[in-house]
C-alpha atoms as an extended CHARMM CRD file, in Angstrom:
* protein
*
        72  EXT
         1         1  MET       CA              8.9640000000      -33.2350000000       -9.2400000000  PROA      1               0.0000000000
         2         2  ALA       CA             10.2120000000      -32.9370000000      -12.8190000000  PROA      2               0.0000000000
         3         3  GLU       CA             12.0600000000      -35.9260000000      -14.1600000000  PROA      3               0.0000000000
         4         4  THR       CA             15.5740000000      -35.4020000000      -15.4080000000  PROA      4               0.0000000000
         5         5  SER       CA             17.4730000000      -37.2880000000      -18.0690000000  PROA      5               0.0000000000
         6         6  SER       CA             19.4450000000      -39.0550000000      -15.3280000000  PROA      6               0.0000000000
         7         7  SER       CA             17.8410000000      -41.7350000000      -13.1750000000  PROA      7               0.0000000000
         8         8  ALA       CA             19.8690000000      -40.6190000000      -10.1550000000  PROA      8               0.0000000000
         9         9  PRO       CA             17.7070000000      -39.2060000000       -7.3370000000  PROA      9               0.0000000000
        10        10  LEU       CA             17.9170000000      -35.5020000000       -6.6110000000  PROA      10              0.0000000000
        11        11  PRO       CA             19.9120000000      -34.5590000000       -3.5010000000  PROA      11              0.0000000000
        12        12  PRO       CA             17.8980000000      -33.6730000000       -0.3650000000  PROA      12              0.0000000000
        13        13  ARG       CA             16.8530000000      -30.0250000000       -0.1920000000  PROA      13              0.0000000000
        14        14  THR       CA             14.9290000000      -27.6700000000        2.0390000000  PROA      14              0.0000000000
        15        15  ILE       CA             12.2690000000      -25.6150000000        0.2770000000  PROA      15              0.0000000000
        16        16  ARG       CA             10.5750000000      -22.7220000000        2.0570000000  PROA      16              0.0000000000
        17        17  ILE       CA              6.9250000000      -22.0350000000        1.1850000000  PROA      17              0.0000000000
        18        18  GLY       CA              5.9060000000      -18.4490000000        1.8990000000  PROA      18              0.0000000000
        19        19  THR       CA              2.3130000000      -17.6340000000        2.8020000000  PROA      19              0.0000000000
        20        20  ARG       CA              0.2000000000      -15.0690000000        4.6010000000  PROA      20              0.0000000000
        21        21  LYS       CA             -0.5480000000      -15.7670000000        8.2840000000  PROA      21              0.0000000000
        22        22  SER       CA             -4.3110000000      -16.0920000000        7.8430000000  PROA      22              0.0000000000
        23        23  ASN       CA             -5.7540000000      -19.4750000000        8.8020000000  PROA      23              0.0000000000
        24        24  LEU       CA             -6.9860000000      -20.0740000000        5.2530000000  PROA      24              0.0000000000
        25        25  ALA       CA             -3.6150000000      -19.2410000000        3.6890000000  PROA      25              0.0000000000
        26        26  VAL       CA             -1.7480000000      -21.5110000000        6.1250000000  PROA      26              0.0000000000
        27        27  VAL       CA             -4.1560000000      -24.4130000000        5.4950000000  PROA      27              0.0000000000
        28        28  GLN       CA             -3.7100000000      -23.9640000000        1.7410000000  PROA      28              0.0000000000
        29        29  ALA       CA              0.0880000000      -23.9100000000        2.1270000000  PROA      29              0.0000000000
        30        30  GLU       CA             -0.0580000000      -27.0840000000        4.2270000000  PROA      30              0.0000000000
        31        31  GLY       CA             -1.9600000000      -28.7900000000        1.4130000000  PROA      31              0.0000000000
        32        32  ILE       CA              0.7020000000      -27.7290000000       -1.0720000000  PROA      32              0.0000000000
        33        33  ARG       CA              3.4470000000      -28.9150000000        1.2890000000  PROA      33              0.0000000000
        34        34  ALA       CA              1.7730000000      -32.3370000000        1.6320000000  PROA      34              0.0000000000
        35        35  ARG       CA              1.5360000000      -32.7400000000       -2.1480000000  PROA      35              0.0000000000
        36        36  LEU       CA              5.1420000000      -31.6500000000       -2.6680000000  PROA      36              0.0000000000
        37        37  GLN       CA              6.2790000000      -34.0850000000        0.0420000000  PROA      37              0.0000000000
        38        38  GLU       CA              4.5660000000      -36.8960000000       -1.8940000000  PROA      38              0.0000000000
        39        39  LEU       CA              6.4720000000      -35.9010000000       -5.0260000000  PROA      39              0.0000000000
        40        40  GLU       CA              9.8610000000      -35.4640000000       -3.3230000000  PROA      40              0.0000000000
        41        41  PRO       CA              9.9070000000      -37.4820000000       -0.0700000000  PROA      41              0.0000000000
        42        42  THR       CA             13.6080000000      -36.8230000000        0.6100000000  PROA      42              0.0000000000
        43        43  TRP       CA             13.1420000000      -33.0550000000        0.5860000000  PROA      43              0.0000000000
        44        44  THR       CA             12.0500000000      -30.8840000000        3.5000000000  PROA      44              0.0000000000
        45        45  PHE       CA              9.3000000000      -28.3110000000        2.9640000000  PROA      45              0.0000000000
        46        46  GLU       CA              8.9520000000      -25.5250000000        5.5340000000  PROA      46              0.0000000000
        47        47  ILE       CA              6.0500000000      -23.0930000000        5.7450000000  PROA      47              0.0000000000
        48        48  THR       CA              6.9670000000      -19.4820000000        6.5170000000  PROA      48              0.0000000000
        49        49  ALA       CA              3.9100000000      -17.4010000000        7.4250000000  PROA      49              0.0000000000
        50        50  LEU       CA              4.2540000000      -13.6320000000        7.0280000000  PROA      50              0.0000000000
        51        51  ARG       CA              2.1450000000      -10.6060000000        7.9270000000  PROA      51              0.0000000000
        52        52  THR       CA              1.8060000000       -8.1350000000        5.0780000000  PROA      52              0.0000000000
        53        53  ILE       CA              1.1040000000       -4.4040000000        5.2930000000  PROA      53              0.0000000000
        54        54  GLY       CA             -2.4980000000       -5.1810000000        4.3870000000  PROA      54              0.0000000000
        55        55  ASP       CA             -2.7370000000       -7.7000000000        7.2300000000  PROA      55              0.0000000000
        56        56  LYS       CA             -1.3350000000       -5.2190000000        9.7510000000  PROA      56              0.0000000000
        57        57  ASP       CA             -3.5420000000       -2.2650000000        8.7440000000  PROA      57              0.0000000000
        58        58  GLN       CA             -7.0570000000       -3.3090000000        7.8040000000  PROA      58              0.0000000000
        59        59  LYS       CA             -8.5980000000        0.1640000000        8.1960000000  PROA      59              0.0000000000
        60        60  THR       CA             -6.7250000000        2.1220000000        5.5220000000  PROA      60              0.0000000000
        61        61  ALA       CA             -8.2700000000        1.9970000000        2.0510000000  PROA      61              0.0000000000
        62        62  LEU       CA             -6.1610000000        0.0180000000       -0.4250000000  PROA      62              0.0000000000
        63        63  TYR       CA             -5.6630000000        3.0360000000       -2.6930000000  PROA      63              0.0000000000
        64        64  ASP       CA             -4.2440000000        5.0520000000        0.2550000000  PROA      64              0.0000000000
        65        65  PHE       CA             -1.3660000000        2.6770000000        0.9860000000  PROA      65              0.0000000000
        66        66  GLY       CA              0.8670000000        3.7060000000       -1.8980000000  PROA      66              0.0000000000
        67        67  ALA       CA              2.6960000000        0.3780000000       -1.6470000000  PROA      67              0.0000000000
        68        68  LYS       CA              3.1470000000       -1.6730000000       -4.8130000000  PROA      68              0.0000000000
        69        69  SER       CA              3.3900000000       -5.0340000000       -3.0550000000  PROA      69              0.0000000000
        70        70  LEU       CA              0.5900000000       -4.6830000000       -0.5350000000  PROA      70              0.0000000000
        71        71  TRP       CA             -0.2970000000       -8.3740000000       -0.3080000000  PROA      71              0.0000000000
        72        72  THR       CA              2.9390000000       -9.9920000000       -1.4190000000  PROA      72              0.0000000000
């Protein structure tokens, strides 16, 4: 990823990538994971797919939810 002033490699890490559970969102997250893996091959990148309130209830109008973080 970003180069540091030291030439020493960064220690291995696990990074979690959060995404919605929709097929499109998961495919997009997999593309990001692949690119990140190219940049930091010693790191592990896990995808965590979540269902949001908006995913669970697709009948209620958005303005009726009252939730600030409906999709995140």
